matplotlib code that plots the C-alpha trace (Angstrom):
import matplotlib.pyplot as plt

x = [-65.4, -63.6, -64.5, -61.7, -61.5, -58.3, -59.8, -59.1, -62.7, -62.1, -65.0, -65.3, -67.7, -68.7, -67.4, -67.0, -69.0, -67.1, -64.3, -61.0, -58.2, -56.1, -52.7, -50.7, -47.0, -47.2, -43.4, -42.9, -41.8, -45.2, -47.0, -44.4, -44.1, -47.7, -50.3, -49.6, -49.1, -52.2, -54.3, -53.0, -53.9, -57.4, -57.6, -56.3, -58.8, -61.7, -62.5, -62.4, -63.6, -64.5, -61.8, -59.0, -55.7, -54.4, -51.0, -50.1, -46.6, -43.9, -41.9, -42.5, -43.8, -46.0, -48.7, -46.2, -43.5, -46.0, -47.0, -43.4, -42.9, -45.9, -44.6, -41.4, -43.4, -45.1, -41.9, -42.9, -46.0, -46.0, -48.1, -49.4, -49.6, -53.4, -53.3, -50.8, -52.9, -56.1, -54.5, -52.0, -54.4, -56.4, -53.3, -53.0, -50.6, -51.0, -47.9, -48.0, -47.0, -49.3, -49.6, -50.6, -54.4, -54.2, -52.9, -56.0, -58.2, -56.3, -57.2, -60.8, -60.8, -59.9, -61.9, -65.1, -68.2, -70.0, -67.4, -66.6, -63.2, -60.9, -57.8, -55.0, -52.4, -49.2, -47.2, -45.5, -47.9, -47.0, -48.5, -52.0, -53.4, -52.4, -53.6, -56.9, -57.5, -56.8, -59.0, -61.8, -61.1, -61.2, -64.5, -63.1, -63.9, -67.7, -69.3, -72.8, -74.6, -71.2, -68.8, -65.5, -63.3, -59.8, -57.4, -54.8, -51.7, -50.3, -49.0, -52.2, -50.8, -47.9, -50.1, -53.7, -53.8, -52.4, -54.7, -57.7, -56.7, -56.1, -59.5, -61.1, -59.3, -60.3, -63.9, -64.5, -63.7, -64.9, -67.7, -66.4, -67.7, -65.6, -62.3, -60.4, -57.5, -55.5, -53.8, -52.4, -52.3, -56.1, -55.9, -53.9, -55.9, -55.0, -56.1, -59.5, -59.8, -59.7, -63.4, -64.5, -62.6, -64.1, -67.7, -68.0, -67.1, -69.3, -66.4, -64.2, -66.4, -67.7, -64.1, -62.9, -62.9, -61.0, -62.4, -60.2, -57.6, -54.5, -52.9, -52.6, -49.2, -49.0, -45.7, -44.5, -40.8, -38.7, -35.2, -34.7, -33.4, -34.7, -33.3, -34.1, -36.7, -34.4, -35.8, -39.3, -38.2, -36.3, -39.6, -41.6, -39.9, -41.4, -44.2, -45.7, -44.7, -46.2, -47.9, -50.3, -51.8, -51.0, -50.7, -53.6, -55.8, -54.8, -55.7, -59.1, -59.9, -59.0, -60.9, -64.0, -67.5, -69.6, -71.1, -74.8, -73.9, -70.7, -71.0, -68.4, -69.9, -71.0, -67.6, -65.8, -68.2, -67.0, -63.4, -63.5, -65.2, -62.1, -59.7, -61.7, -61.6, -57.8, -56.7, -54.8, -51.2, -50.0, -46.5, -45.7, -47.4, -45.3, -42.1, -43.1, -45.2, -43.4, -39.9, -38.0, -34.8, -32.5, -30.5, -26.7, -24.4, -24.8, -25.4, -28.5, -28.4, -24.6, -24.1, -22.8, -25.2, -24.7, -26.3, -29.1, -26.8, -24.6, -27.5, -27.5, -29.5, -29.7, -28.5, -25.5, -26.9, -30.5, -32.6, -35.3, -36.5, -36.4, -38.0, -41.1, -42.9, -45.7, -48.4, -52.0, -55.3, -58.8, -61.1, -64.2, -66.4, -64.9, -61.2, -60.7, -57.5, -56.1, -52.8, -52.2, -48.4, -47.3, -43.9, -42.4, -38.8, -36.4, -33.2, -34.6, -33.6, -36.5, -39.4, -42.7, -46.1, -48.4, -51.1, -50.7, -53.7, -52.4, -55.0, -55.1, -53.7, -56.2, -57.6, -56.3, -53.1, -53.4, -50.0, -47.6, -44.5, -45.7, -47.4, -45.9, -47.4, -50.6, -52.5, -51.9, -53.7, -51.5, -52.6, -49.6, -50.0, -46.6, -44.8, -46.4, -49.9, -52.1, -53.2, -51.6, -53.2, -50.8, -52.1, -50.6, -50.6, -49.1, -45.9, -46.3, -44.6, -44.8, -44.5, -46.9, -44.6, -46.3, -45.3, -46.8, -47.9, -49.3, -52.4, -51.5, -53.4, -51.6, -53.3, -50.7, -51.7, -55.2, -57.0, -54.9, -54.1, -52.1, -53.7, -54.0, -51.7, -53.2, -53.2, -55.3, -58.2, -57.8, -57.7, -60.7, -62.7, -61.8, -62.9, -66.2, -66.7, -66.5, -64.7, -64.9, -61.1, -60.2, -59.9, -62.5, -61.9, -62.8, -60.6, -57.6, -58.2, -58.9, -55.6, -53.7, -55.3, -53.6, -50.3, -49.8, -48.8, -46.3, -44.8, -44.5, -42.7, -40.3, -39.6, -38.7, -36.2, -38.2, -37.1, -33.9, -33.2, -32.1, -29.6, -29.9, -27.7, -29.0, -30.0, -31.1, -34.6, -34.5, -33.5, -32.9, -35.0, -38.1, -38.3, -39.3, -42.7, -43.6, -42.1, -44.3, -47.3, -45.5, -44.6, -42.0, -42.2, -42.7, -39.3, -38.1]
y = [-54.5, -54.4, -51.4, -48.8, -48.8, -46.8, -43.5, -40.5, -39.5, -36.1, -34.3, -35.0, -33.2, -36.2, -39.7, -41.1, -44.1, -47.3, -46.7, -47.8, -45.3, -46.2, -44.6, -44.3, -43.6, -45.8, -45.9, -42.2, -39.3, -37.6, -40.8, -41.4, -37.8, -36.7, -39.3, -42.2, -40.1, -38.1, -41.2, -42.8, -39.7, -39.8, -43.5, -42.7, -39.8, -42.0, -40.0, -43.2, -46.6, -48.8, -48.7, -50.3, -48.7, -50.0, -49.0, -49.3, -49.2, -50.9, -52.4, -56.1, -55.9, -58.2, -56.9, -57.4, -55.4, -52.5, -52.6, -52.4, -49.3, -47.6, -48.5, -46.7, -43.6, -43.7, -43.8, -40.6, -42.3, -44.5, -47.3, -50.0, -53.6, -53.5, -50.3, -51.9, -55.1, -53.1, -50.6, -52.7, -55.5, -53.2, -52.2, -54.1, -53.7, -54.2, -54.4, -53.1, -50.4, -47.4, -48.3, -52.0, -52.3, -55.7, -54.2, -52.1, -55.1, -56.6, -53.5, -53.9, -57.5, -56.5, -53.3, -54.3, -53.3, -51.9, -49.2, -45.8, -45.6, -42.6, -42.7, -40.5, -39.6, -39.0, -39.1, -36.7, -34.8, -36.6, -39.8, -38.3, -39.1, -42.7, -43.5, -41.8, -43.3, -46.8, -46.3, -45.4, -48.4, -50.7, -49.4, -47.7, -44.1, -44.3, -46.8, -45.5, -45.5, -45.6, -42.7, -42.8, -39.7, -38.8, -36.5, -34.7, -33.0, -29.8, -28.6, -28.8, -28.0, -25.7, -23.1, -22.2, -24.3, -27.4, -27.0, -26.7, -29.8, -31.8, -30.7, -31.8, -35.2, -35.8, -34.6, -37.1, -39.9, -38.4, -36.0, -32.6, -33.0, -36.1, -34.4, -33.0, -30.7, -30.3, -27.2, -28.0, -24.4, -24.5, -27.2, -25.0, -24.0, -20.3, -20.2, -21.8, -19.2, -16.3, -16.8, -17.4, -14.2, -12.1, -13.4, -14.5, -11.1, -8.1, -5.6, -6.5, -7.0, -3.4, -2.2, -4.9, -2.7, 0.1, 2.8, 1.5, -0.9, 0.6, -2.6, -6.3, -8.1, -11.9, -13.6, -17.2, -17.3, -20.5, -21.0, -24.3, -24.5, -26.8, -29.9, -33.0, -31.3, -29.7, -31.6, -30.4, -26.9, -26.3, -26.7, -24.7, -21.8, -19.8, -18.3, -21.7, -23.5, -21.0, -17.9, -19.5, -21.7, -21.0, -17.2, -16.6, -18.9, -16.8, -13.6, -15.1, -15.9, -12.5, -10.7, -12.8, -11.6, -13.3, -16.5, -17.2, -20.3, -22.1, -24.9, -26.0, -24.5, -21.2, -20.6, -21.5, -19.3, -16.3, -17.2, -17.5, -14.1, -12.6, -14.5, -13.3, -9.7, -9.7, -6.9, -8.3, -7.1, -5.5, -5.8, -2.4, -3.6, -6.7, -4.7, -2.3, -4.5, -7.9, -9.0, -12.3, -13.4, -16.3, -17.1, -17.3, -18.8, -17.5, -18.4, -20.0, -20.2, -19.7, -22.6, -22.1, -23.1, -23.2, -21.0, -22.3, -22.8, -25.1, -27.3, -30.9, -31.3, -27.6, -26.3, -24.0, -21.5, -21.7, -18.6, -20.2, -17.9, -18.9, -15.6, -14.0, -10.7, -8.9, -6.3, -7.2, -5.3, -6.7, -4.6, -4.9, -2.4, -3.5, -3.6, -1.1, 0.9, -1.5, -3.1, -6.8, -7.3, -11.0, -12.4, -15.8, -17.2, -19.9, -19.5, -16.4, -15.3, -17.0, -19.3, -17.5, -17.6, -14.7, -12.3, -8.8, -6.4, -2.8, -0.3, 3.3, 6.0, 8.1, 10.9, 13.5, 12.7, 14.4, 12.9, 13.7, 13.4, 10.2, 8.3, 4.8, 3.6, 2.4, -0.5, -4.0, -7.3, -10.3, -13.8, -16.0, -19.3, -20.8, -21.0, -19.9, -20.1, -17.3, -13.7, -10.4, -7.0, -4.0, -0.9, 2.5, 3.3, 5.9, 5.1, 5.7, 8.9, 12.6, 12.9, 12.1, 9.5, 6.3, 3.1, 0.1, -2.8, -6.1, -8.1, -11.8, -15.0, -18.3, -21.5, -23.6, -22.1, -20.8, -24.1, -26.4, -28.8, -28.6, -27.9, -30.9, -31.2, -29.7, -33.1, -34.5, -32.1, -32.3, -36.1, -36.4, -34.0, -36.1, -39.2, -37.5, -35.8, -32.2, -30.2, -26.8, -26.7, -28.0, -25.9, -26.1, -26.2, -22.6, -21.4, -23.2, -21.7, -18.2, -18.2, -19.4, -16.6, -14.1, -15.8, -16.9, -13.4, -13.0, -16.4, -15.7, -12.4, -14.0, -16.9, -14.5, -12.8, -9.5, -8.3, -8.9, -11.8, -10.2, -12.2, -12.3, -13.9, -16.9, -16.0, -12.5, -10.9, -11.3, -9.0, -5.4, -4.3, -5.9, -3.1, -0.9, -2.5, -1.6, 1.8, 2.7, 2.6, 4.5, 1.5, -1.2, -5.0, -6.5, -7.6, -11.1]
z = [-28.8, -25.5, -23.4, -22.9, -19.1, -19.1, -20.2, -18.1, -18.0, -19.6, -21.3, -25.0, -27.3, -29.4, -29.9, -33.4, -34.7, -35.0, -37.5, -39.1, -39.3, -42.4, -42.3, -45.6, -44.8, -41.7, -41.3, -42.0, -39.8, -39.6, -38.5, -35.8, -34.5, -34.7, -35.6, -33.3, -30.2, -31.0, -31.5, -28.4, -26.4, -27.8, -26.7, -23.2, -22.8, -23.8, -27.0, -29.1, -28.0, -31.0, -33.7, -35.7, -36.7, -40.0, -41.3, -45.0, -46.3, -48.5, -45.6, -45.2, -41.7, -39.7, -37.4, -34.6, -36.3, -36.9, -33.2, -32.2, -34.4, -32.8, -29.4, -30.2, -31.3, -27.9, -25.8, -24.0, -22.6, -19.5, -20.8, -18.5, -19.6, -19.7, -21.8, -24.2, -24.5, -25.2, -27.6, -29.7, -30.3, -32.5, -34.7, -38.0, -41.0, -44.7, -46.9, -50.4, -53.0, -53.5, -57.2, -56.6, -56.8, -55.2, -52.0, -51.8, -52.2, -49.3, -47.3, -48.3, -47.1, -43.6, -43.3, -41.6, -43.6, -40.5, -39.8, -41.1, -42.9, -42.5, -44.8, -43.7, -46.4, -44.4, -47.6, -50.0, -52.3, -55.4, -53.9, -53.3, -56.7, -57.1, -53.5, -53.9, -57.3, -56.0, -53.0, -55.4, -57.7, -54.7, -53.6, -50.5, -51.2, -51.3, -48.8, -48.4, -45.9, -44.0, -44.2, -46.0, -45.5, -46.7, -44.8, -47.0, -45.7, -47.1, -49.5, -51.5, -54.9, -55.8, -57.5, -58.0, -61.2, -59.5, -56.5, -58.8, -60.8, -57.6, -56.2, -59.4, -59.2, -55.6, -55.9, -58.7, -56.2, -52.9, -51.9, -50.9, -47.4, -47.1, -48.0, -45.0, -46.1, -42.9, -41.7, -38.3, -37.2, -37.0, -34.4, -32.0, -28.9, -29.2, -32.9, -31.9, -29.2, -31.7, -32.6, -29.0, -27.9, -30.7, -30.7, -27.1, -25.5, -26.0, -25.3, -28.3, -31.3, -31.4, -31.8, -34.1, -37.2, -39.0, -36.7, -33.9, -35.3, -37.0, -38.3, -37.7, -37.5, -38.0, -37.3, -37.6, -36.8, -36.4, -35.1, -37.0, -40.6, -43.3, -41.4, -43.5, -45.7, -48.2, -51.2, -50.3, -49.3, -52.5, -54.4, -51.9, -50.1, -47.3, -49.4, -50.3, -47.1, -44.6, -46.1, -48.6, -45.8, -42.2, -42.3, -44.6, -42.5, -39.4, -41.3, -42.2, -38.6, -37.4, -40.2, -40.8, -40.1, -37.4, -38.7, -38.3, -36.3, -35.4, -37.9, -40.4, -43.6, -42.0, -40.5, -43.7, -45.7, -43.7, -44.0, -47.8, -48.1, -46.4, -48.7, -51.8, -50.5, -50.4, -52.6, -55.6, -55.7, -59.0, -60.2, -58.5, -55.3, -55.2, -55.6, -52.7, -50.5, -50.4, -49.4, -49.6, -47.8, -47.3, -44.2, -44.2, -41.5, -38.0, -34.4, -32.8, -29.0, -29.1, -31.6, -35.1, -37.8, -41.6, -44.1, -46.3, -49.3, -47.1, -46.0, -47.2, -50.3, -51.2, -54.6, -53.9, -56.4, -54.9, -54.8, -52.6, -49.9, -46.3, -45.2, -46.6, -45.6, -47.2, -46.6, -47.5, -47.4, -47.1, -49.1, -47.0, -45.1, -41.8, -42.8, -45.6, -44.9, -42.3, -43.3, -42.5, -42.2, -42.5, -41.9, -41.5, -41.6, -40.6, -38.5, -36.7, -33.2, -31.5, -32.1, -31.9, -33.6, -32.8, -34.0, -32.8, -33.2, -33.0, -32.0, -33.0, -30.7, -28.8, -30.9, -28.5, -26.5, -23.1, -22.0, -24.8, -22.5, -20.9, -23.7, -23.9, -27.1, -28.8, -27.2, -28.5, -28.1, -28.8, -29.4, -28.6, -30.6, -29.6, -27.3, -24.0, -25.5, -24.3, -24.6, -23.7, -23.6, -23.5, -21.7, -20.7, -17.0, -14.7, -12.9, -9.1, -8.0, -8.2, -12.0, -14.8, -16.4, -17.7, -19.1, -21.0, -18.7, -19.8, -18.7, -19.4, -19.7, -20.0, -21.1, -19.2, -15.8, -16.5, -16.7, -14.6, -17.5, -20.7, -24.0, -26.3, -29.3, -32.5, -34.1, -31.3, -32.0, -35.8, -35.8, -33.6, -35.8, -38.9, -37.1, -36.1, -39.5, -38.3, -40.9, -39.2, -38.6, -42.1, -45.2, -48.0, -51.7, -52.3, -49.4, -50.9, -54.4, -53.0, -51.1, -54.1, -56.2, -53.9, -53.7, -57.4, -58.7, -55.9, -56.6, -60.3, -59.6, -57.1, -59.4, -62.1, -59.7, -60.1, -56.7, -54.7, -52.4, -49.1, -47.0, -43.2, -40.6, -38.8, -35.3, -36.3, -36.7, -40.5, -43.3, -42.3, -45.3, -43.7, -41.2, -44.1, -44.4, -40.9, -41.0, -44.0, -41.7, -38.9, -36.7, -36.1, -36.1, -32.7, -31.5, -32.2]

ax = plt.figure().add_subplot(projection="3d")
ax.plot(x, y, z, "-o")
ax.set_aspect("equal")
plt.show()
């Protein structure tokens, strides 16, 4: 194998063993936008040095055609001739249909027997089963003593029943520790920092409980609409698309107990305990503690945008929610009585993903005329990744007036280099075999157990679908969730 002399020399935890990365959906949007740029970044940083990249798809491409497509995906990189020669020479293509077992035998014929195989399914969910089944039939899912892993994108099922069936199907063909269920939010630097912040600083863990925390607010807001994903989104909605995976994973990281060590199973053991401790919502709870909405036409950054029902590919009578909010409780000793308020939506006033920990007010307020508000600690996941701690302080002058000030940390300026893309970290972990930032079977099924009753009630139209204007903060009725605990949503 030719040595990668172009690496930037940046520190890497571990390097994978010699491997082949097999990408299904090689001509698709996900591969072009995320996978190829992430893999090239790993190559440039010296994180991988003995590999092949094999694309699989129906298009009748040659290896040269495939390399040209990858080059288009890397247009933002300034690639030297020597880098191009070293990188693209390791990129190969296999043409075939996902149902054609002979195509998998062609893959087997070019996958070297002394390399680990990582199969990345960048395809729609309905293609998971035929691909995994044919990998198994072609002898590519179990290659002992070598490793064979499979990376599966979300959504992982559309209900708890579907998720369990899919888990059963895959685990008959792959070992559980070889199945990597990806949630790209877990690859974001600020999300990874939650555990370090909590367990690496002695001043916060002692107050990380219901004695000091009033409530926790988790928000993932987007300014974009459904774009070209209407066919998927009509079958999903905000609850399945964002809450069941991203938001519940963030909740689990905030609420989990300290693991005995920071290894994949010990961390995921603690996360699944949180998900299992989520208080089930009764029919009455769903009516009072959840809310759904759908955007109508409005303005985003001064530009007129259509409502959801006017989007291409959307049923004009659709009741699919583009906004979801709910209040959850974790029935554990640490968190009993602390509400977790979750919200997500499309076509909102600004793009923001954050976790806001709202602390209780002082037991005795010595400054009733000057009090600016309870303390907050905010993990900003995107944009402007970082942390902000909000404190009350006296305004200089001859009065006792005070105001809230912020102590900020920004990843972009704090370390002198940009944070890697989430897919870089997650892809490297899959190549190494570290599943800490991937969701385990019991996590998936525990999160669905909480979401399924809500989904059934919403599908039955048991509560109203609130309309909100594109470019707004969401349905006005959503404010009622926060007001019930004596607070307001953080401003969007």
